[in-house]
N, C-alpha and C positions, 0 to 999 in steps of 0.2 A: 538381508535387505534388499526391498524391492524398490524398481523407479517407479514416484511418485503419478509419471504422467503415463505410462505403459503397461507397468506391473512386473515388468522381467528385471532379473536380475540385474546388480548393477555393475559397472565397472568402477575398478579403484582409480582409472584415470577422470571419468567422468561424475564420482558419485559426487550427490545422491543419484545419480542418473544414470542409465543404461550406453546412452551415448550422445554424441555432440548433436543429434538431431532432436532429440528430448529433452536436454540443454536448452538448446533454441528456441521449443516450443515453450517450455517454461518463461524463460526472459520475452519473448514477444507476449506472452500472457503480461507479464507485469509491464511491459512498455504501453500496451495498449489500452490498459486500466483495467485490464480482467481481475486482476487482485486487487486490492487495494488493503491497506492497516490502517483500522480505524481509529479515528481522529475525532476529538471535539474541537478541534480546534476556532471551526466556523462559529459554535455556539459560543466560544470564549471571546471574538472578536465582534459578534453581535451584541453581546453582551456590556464590552466596552465602550463601544460607538452608543448603546442606549443611554450609558452612565456619562458618558461625556455631553451628549444632547441636554440630559437633564440639568448636567453644572451649567450650560452655557446660557438656558432658560432662567437662571437665577439672577435677582438682580444685584449688581455689585454693592 
């Protein structure tokens, strides 16, 4: 298996990375937003808000 950051062979201690440095680089990418897990949550929230606004406009 090769390190996803540099392509070198992995070490058991840092798997799936080859070193602490590459593991830290990967962590930094997650923390600064370079990596992102796709989500439709914003779209769902917008749809809920639109539905709520429509219901509020209806007379009681």
